[in-house]
N, C-alpha and C positions, 0 to 999 in steps of 0.2 A: 465082884464089881457091875460084873454085867445082869448080875440079879439085879444089886440095888439098883443100877441107873433104868432098867426096866419096872422096877416100882415104881421108882420117882414118876415115869412117864404115863405109868398108869394110874395113879393118886392124882398129877397135875390133869386131867383127859376126864376123871369123877367128879373132883370139884369144877372144873369147868360146864360139866353137864348140868352140877345143885346149883350151879349159882345163876343159870338159864333155865332150868326149868326143863332139863330136858330139848331146848327148843321153840318150848310153848310158852305165851307166857298170857296171866290171865289180862282180859282188855279191861275189866277194873279192878284195878287196887281197893285195897279197905280204905284208904285215902283218899279219894274221889270220890265217896259215900256221900248223900246230902248230911246222916247224921253224924258222920266224919268232922265235914267241912264247920260245920254248926260248933261241934267242937273246940278244934284247933286253928277254924280261922285261915285258914289256911291249906290252898292247891293252884296249883300251877299247872296250866293248859289243860287242864280237864272239862269235862261235857259233863253237862247238867242239863241238855237241852228240852225242855217241856215239867222239868221239877217245880214244884210247888214250895217258896220259902217266903209263904205270906208272913210278915209279924216279924221275923228273924230279927236276930241281933249278933249283925256281920261288921263294924264298928272293926276299922282298925283290918279287917278281912285283908289276905295278899291272895291275890284271886287271876292274876297277871295271865294275859294271852288263855283264860277259862271260856268258852262255850254255854252261852247260861242264853241262848234263843228260847224263846217263848217260853220263858221263865215266866212264874209270879212271884214277884214280889213285894206284894200292895203293902203300905205298909212298914218294909221292912229298914233297920235301923244300918245303912255302911256310912257312917261318916268316917273320915279319916280313911276309908278304906284304898288300895292300889289294884285298878283294876285297869290297868292299861292291855290297850288290845283284846280288852273284852269282847263278843259277840254279844249285844243284848235285842241283836234284831226281834221285832215282834212280838218283846220282854213285855210284860203289865208292872209299871214303877211307882203306881200311881200312890200319891201320898207318901214319898219314898225320902230319905234322909239319904242325901249325896256329899251333905255340909265337906268340903276343905278332902275331897277324894277327888286321888286321880284317877283323868280318865283319857288321857292321853293316846291317841287313834284308836278309841272306842267306835264301837257298829252299833248303832242306837236308832239303824233305819228301822222307821214303820213302830217305833216303841209309844206306851204310853206313860208320860212322865207328868203327866196331869197331877195337878199341884205338889207337884216333888219339889225339892228345898234345894238347891243347888249352890247353895252361897259360899264362893270361895275358892268355886271345883277347879279342878286343871283338864280341858276338853279341850287339849290345841289336835288338831288335826280330827278329832272325832266327826265320825258321819252321822246327823239327828236328821237324813231325808224324812222329809213323810213322817215324822215323828210326831204326837201330841206332846204339844211344848204349855198345854191352855192353865194360866195359875201359876205357871213354874215359877221359883224364886234363881235368879240366874246374878245377882246380884252380886260384884266383886270376882264371877265366875272369871277365866280364861278360858275365850272363844275364839283365839285370833288362830285362823285357817280352819274351822269348824263348818263345815255345811251343815245350811237351814234350810234348803230347798225344800220347798213344798208341806212347811211345817204349819201347824197350826199354833199359833202366839197369841191366841186370843189373852190379854188380860195377862202375860207374861213380864216379869219384874226383870231389868238390864242397870238396874242404877251402878253403875262402877263396874258394870264387864266391859273385857278388853274383846270384841267386836269383832267374828271373822275376817274383816279389812284390814285389823290391826288399832282401829282407832277405839278410845273408851266412849263409853255410853256416860254423858251426864244425867 
């Protein structure tokens, strides 16, 4: 009986070490590689700082809480993507398709969104301070409580958008 109890404890300890990798975990999991995210379109709270996703098809991707600061997404398709709380600070989002994307609480400070299509996107509480929004399309976009301070708005379109103060732009 004593031996059986000892063996049970011993196996439990061994299994615990195996499940946590002997106390050390890899800082990058296979699911957080750029190649894998392009295939699965899912990676929560991942770090892609400075990566190149130019022209990538990430339509419907689920990347909530991820760090995409300084990333290149020029011409990428992120339509219908779940990007709540994503850090896009300093990212290049030129000509990106963000139609109907969810970007609540996203950090887009200093991002380049020139010529971006954000039709019907959800940007509540998003921070767009200092962003380049030139020629961007915000038609029917929800910008309620968003911050647009010092953003370049030349030729940006806001038809039917809910503005930061909650009013609807005609």
